[in-house]
N, C-alpha and C positions, 0 to 999 in steps of 0.2 A: 261540440269541440272547444276542446280546453290548447292552449297555448303553454310551451314549456321550455324554459331556458335552460341549456344543456351544454355538460362539456362532454368531449369525447376522449373515450378512456385513454389516450396517449396523452390527454394534459395533465401531467403531474404538479401538483400543488404543494408548496411548503408555506406553512402559516408563522407571522409573529404578530401574537394576537396580543401582547402587551401594547405594541406598536401601532396597532390597527394596519399591518401591510401583509400582504400576500404576494408570491412570486409561483408562476405557471411555467413550467419549462414543456416545451413540446417535443417530446421525445425523438419523432420523427425527422425533425430538420435541426434539433439542439438550440432552438431560439429560446430566448425568455424575455418573460413580460411581467413587470412589475404593476401593480395595483394598491391603492391605499383609499382611507375616506370611505364614502356609500360605495364605490365598485368592490373594494375589501368585502363590506359589509354582505353584499349581493354574491360572489363566489363564496364566504362561509355559509351562506344558506344553501349555494348549491349542492358543496359539499358535504354539509350536514345530511342531504335528502336526497343522496344515493346520485350525484351527478346530474339532476335534475330537478326544475322546482317550475310549479304552477306560477305562471306570472298574467298580471293584468292590462290591459290596452296603457293605463296611468303607467304601471311598471317599464313598459316598452318607451314610452316617450323621454323617462326619466333617465332609463339606463342606454338611451340610443348609441351613445360614444363606446361603451361597453359591447354592445352585443355589436356593432359593427367591428368594432375590434378580435372579437371570438370569430364573426362571419369571414373577415378579409383575411385573418391567418391560418383559416381553417382548423379550427381546434374546437368548435362550438356553433351554437347560435339557435334560434327556434325552430322548434317542432312543434305541429299542430295533431292532434290529437284527442280522442276522449280517455284515452288510457294514459295513465303515466307511462314514459319510454323507460324500457328496462337497460341499464349502462352499466355494462360491468367492469367499472373502475378498478384501478388497480389495488390489490391487498399483496402484502408478502407476510408468509408466516415462518420463517427458518425456525422459530422455538419447537413448533411441531417436531422435526426429525431428533432434536435434541432431548426432548422428554422420550422420543422413542427409542434412544442412545441409552438412555440412563435406567430404562427396563430391562434392557439385555442382562443374562445372569453371566455369560460368558462371552468376554471380550474377544475372544480367537476366533469367534464364529462367523463365517464369510468374509469376504475382502473388499466389500464397500469400504470400509472407513480407511484402508490403505489409499483411496482415490485422493483425500486431505491432504496426505503429503507431499508437498511441490518442492521444496528447496531445504538442502541441509549445508548448516556452515559449521565449521570445525577449527577451533582455536588451537594454535599450541604457543603458549606461553611460559613465561619464565619458571617453569617445571619442568622436570624430566620423568614425572609419573605417570603420565596421561595411559589412559587402559587402552591402546590402540586396537588390540584382538576384539573388544567390545563393541568399539567404534565401526570395526571392519564385520562383526556380525548384525548391525544395525541396518549397514548399507547392504548388505547381501539378504536381510529381513525385508528391505525394500524392492525387492526384485519385479513383483507384483503391482507396486505402486505408482503412483503418477510422477515419483521424483524424476524431475528432469535437469536438476541444476544442485553442483556441489561446489560450497566456498572453501578455501583452507589460506585460515590467515595465520601467515608464519611471523611469530614477532618473535622468538628465539630460535631461529635453525640448530645453534651450536649446541643449545641443551635439550632438544628434542631430536638431533640428528636421525638415531635407529627408527623411531616412531615415524617420524616425517618419511624417510626413504621406505618403509614398509608401508605406507599408508599410499604412497605414489606408485609404486610396483603394483599395488592391490587395485588401483585407479585404473592402469591402462588396460584390465582385462574386464572393468567394468562397464564399460560403454556409455558412461555417464559424464556429459560436458562439465568439466571441472574448472574453477575460475580461481586460479593461486595468486595471493598476495603476499609480498615479501619486503622487507624495507632494506633499503639501498646498500645497507653495511651488511646486511647478511648476503646478499644476494650472490657476490662473485664465488663463496664458498657453496653456495646450494646450488648454483649453476652447473658449478665443475664435477658435483656428485651426481647430478641428476640431470644430464643435459636432454634427455626426452622431454623435460618439461617444457622445453623449447619446441622441438622438432617434432612432437606427436600432437596430432590434431586434435585431439581429445580435451589438451589442456590448453587455458589461455593465462599466459603469465603477464602480471602485473607487479610494476617495481613502485614504492612509494617513496616519495620525496618529501621531507618535512624540515621546517627548522632552518634554512638555508642549508642544508647538508647535501650540498651539488656537487657532482663532478663531472666534468665532461667528457669524459670517458663513457659514461653510461650512453651517450647519445650514437656510440658507433655500434651497439648491440642491435639484434637484428629480432625478428619475431617475439617481440615484447610490447608493452604499453607503460608508458610512465605516467603516474597519477602524482601531482603535485598539491599536496594539503596545504593551505591558505588563511589565514582567518586576519589578513589587512590586504590594503591595497599594495604598501612597498614589498608583501611577498609575491603578490599578483607579479607585479611590473620584474622584478629580479627573475624570476622562473621565465616570465615572457619572453626577455630579451636573452636566455638562453637555449631557447628551443631552436632544434634541426628542423629542416623540412622531411628530414628521412624517416622522423618518428613518430608514432603515434602518443597521442598525450591527452589528458583531460585535468580540468581542475575540481579537485574539491574542498567545499568548505570545512574547516575544522570547528564547529558550532561551538565548542566546548570554549574555545579560545577567542571567538571572534565578536567585537562588541557590536552594540544593538545597531550603530550610524552602518556599519557595515554590512550586516544583516538584511537594513531596511532598504537598502542600494543595491543591492545583488540579489536579494530571495523573494522579499515580500511582494505578493498580488495587489495590483490596483483592481478596482470593480471591474474597468473596461478588459483586465486580463481574464478576469473571470468569466465575463459573459462571452470571450471568444472561445471557450471549452468548450469542445465536441465530445458528448458521451453517447454512446449506444442506450439502449433501454438496459440492457443486461449491467453494463457498469453500474448505471445509476442506480436501479435496485439494489445491486452488490453494495454502493456506498452509503446505502439505508441498512444494511443488517450487519455486515462484516468490513473488515479494513483488507482492502486488495492489496496495499503493501506487506501487509504482515501475516496474512492467513496463509496455514500450510508450508509456513518455514518452522525449523527446527534449530536450535542453536545448542551447538555442544564448546563447553568450556570448564578447565578445572574440574574435568572428571563429571561434570553435573550435566542436565538436559534443558534449556530452557525455551519458553515458546516466542521469546524476540529475544535481541540483543541487548535489551536496557532490563530487562528483567530481573529481577534480585530475588525471586522465590522458584526454585529448581521444580520440574515437575517428574523428575526421573534422576539415580543418582547411578554411574555406571561400577559403583562400588556393588550393585546389588544386582542381581537377576532382572535383564531386561525386558521387555514384552511391547516391541513395536506399535503392535495396536491398541496395547494398554495404553501408550503412551499419549497415542493420537487420541486416545477419546477423552486423556487427563486435560490434552490440549484443548478439545472440545468444549468440553464440558465445565471444565476447572480455571482455565486461564482465560483472562479478560481481553488480552491483547490480541487475538483473533478475533473478536468483536468489538475492537475498541474503535468507536467511529467517532464524527464530531459532534453525534448527537448526544453524544456522553458527558463531553465536558463543556465547560465555559472558557470564552465566551460565546464559543462556534454555535452552541446547541441554539441559543437565538437568535441565530444569522439566517434570513432568507437564501443563503446560499451554500449553506452546511451540508445539502447534498451534490452539489457541483464540484466543490472544492476536491483536489487531489485529497486522496486518504491522509491521514496520520502516519507521519513517518519515524524511522529509528531517531531522527535527528531533531526532530520535537520532542520526542520522548527524553532524550539525555538532557536536553536543558529546561525541561517541562514549562512550554513557552509554545501554543497551539494556535494560535493566531497571527500567523507570520504573513500578516496581510494590512493592508491599508483602509481597508473595509470596516473593521471594527479594532479598536484601540481600549486596551485594558490594561 
């Protein structure tokens, strides 16, 4: 009979080989365990041998503390048998499906690819030439998709009045939850022409206030939410002192304007914060392979379609004939953003917590800084 030191399949391992450290994440209870030195070497040996390795009595004495930690926390231990135990340890291969997509000759066959569309954002910027008919066609084509949320960002209502009103009228019948954002300067003109944006339950209306552009009058409005965009403590204190108890509100940091100290004090995660993160196995696995913040989202601005807000490379143009399935195929196979994980960028890719941290956000892409934490500094 032989003795085998094993890890259970729900013990996920992340290594930093250059530093001789590893982290085990127990997906059943979200607890995390750090190892280094000789214990790291033994866990590396277990990982390289299919989650179990033969050990001697000498090993049992040397690694007594490690074995006790495995057994006391119920994610591994010693197994006695003649044959090596079979551990079905976790392996994910999403690339297999992508290779299958690339072999399909006709992108419009089947509806499975439509399941990858989760969210659509539409920007009305300072131009009046938006092709609203193509946008409505795209939403109609998404009838059999997984689209559950539409965002409408109105930077300029006055220049896009007709297009906005056509879209809002259509969306009342589309029955897809729609979140409208409009700046306070344009709000009153917008709501006077489109009162349904407040009264229809299909819509959620948010008014943006920034740069101290505040009016007491807005606090009297009903069925809206206010978003205060801030970049420093002075702005936060100014708006906070203006808030009425009768209105819903939230604060959003403008990452492009905020300085490093303000971000560090209000946004950065500490190691304790990451240790407290609770993740299901599904979300943990997803973090390794795709970006849960960006996956499934399409963005329309300036008559072009992008796979995220900060992308500079369009995957389709409204000036051409559009095919939603082809657009989604290109987002899956040609865009990096839907699969832009912390495994892809420094310094996160060398961090033991890379699969536990929240996925990369649009804000991080905007400022091109990905380690908004106090765990790794670069």
